[in-house]
N, C-alpha and C positions, 0 to 999 in steps of 0.2 A: 341071798336074802337082801331085800331092799333096805336102804338106810331108814326109810319111814317105819319099817317093821321094828328095827332096832330102837328107834326113838320111842315108838309105842311101848315096847317092852320096858325100856328104862323109865318112862313115865308111870307105867303100871306098877313097877317095883317101888318107885319113889312115893307114889300115892298110897300104897299099901304098907310102906315101911313102918309107919306108926299107925296103929289102929285109931279109930275115932275116940276110943276111950284112952285118954292120954296116959293113964296109969299102966296100960298094957302095951308092950312092944310087939310088933308083928314080926314073926319069924319067917323070913323068906324061904320059899320052897327051894329045895336043893336042885330040882330039875330046872327051875327058872334061872337060877344062877348059872348052871351048866349051859343052858341055851344062850344066855347073854355072852358068856365067854366064847362059845363056839361061833356065834354070829360075829362078834368083834374080831376074832382071829381071821375069819373068812373075809371080812371087810378089808383088813389090813393086807392080807395076801393079794386081794384084788388090786389095791392101790399099788403094791410093789410090782405086780405083773404089768400094770399099765404105765409105769413110770420109767421110761427110758427107751433108747439112749437119747439124750438131749444135749444140746450145747448152749452155753450162755449166750443170750442175744443182747449184746451191748449196742446201744443206740449209736448211729453214725454221728449224732450231734454231741456225744459225750466228749468232754475235754478233760484229759487226764491232768491231775494236779500233782504236786511234788509229794503230798502226804501219802499217796498210794504206796510209795516205796517203804515208808515206815509201817503202814498197815500190813503190807506183805510180810515184812520182817516179824511183826507181832504174831501174825497168823502162823508163820513157820515155827516160831518158838513156843507160843502159848496154845496154838490150835483153837483159839477163840478170839472173837473181836465183836464188840458191840458198837453198832453205828447208831447214833442218835442225832436228831436235828428236827427243825421245823418241817412242816409239809412242803413237798416239792423242792427240797434243797439238794436232792440228788442221791439220797441214801440207797435206793434200790439200784440205780444205775451204777453207783460205785461198787455195790455188792456184786453185780453182774460182771463188772470189769475185773474185780479181784478173783471171782470164780473163773472167769475166762483165762486169767493168768495161770491158775493151777490146772485148769483143764488142758491147756497147751503143754504143761509139764507132765501130762499123763494121768492126772487124777480123774476119777469118775464124777460127773456132774449129775446130781439128782435134785429135782425140784422139791420144794416144800409145798405139799398140797394143803389146802384149807381143811380144817376139821369140821365135823358136823355137830359138835357139841354146842 
C-alpha cells in the first residue's frame, strides 16, 4: 500500500474523529482502525527489508577531535548520546565517525529513515 493511501486514511480518520456537531464524538469504525494498523505494519516491514547492509560513510575531510574518545566512552556506558550544535558544525559527520567506530567493532549499522508523518 502506498504512503499516500496511508496518509489519506489518517486524514479521513482525523477529519471524522469529531463530528460537525461538537457535542457528539465520532466513533471510528473498527475496520478502519484495523486497516490503518495493517498498512502501518506493512510500511515498516518494507522499510526494514530495504535497509541494509550499509556502512557509515565518513567524509574524507572529517578531522577527528579529542572529544570523540569521551563520546565513545559515554556511548559504551550509557548507550545514548545527544549531539547538539549550530548548523554545519559537524554533528552528522561526528555521528557517522562514531557509528563507523562501532561498525568496525562488529556492530550492525542501520540508517534512520525519514518518517512520512
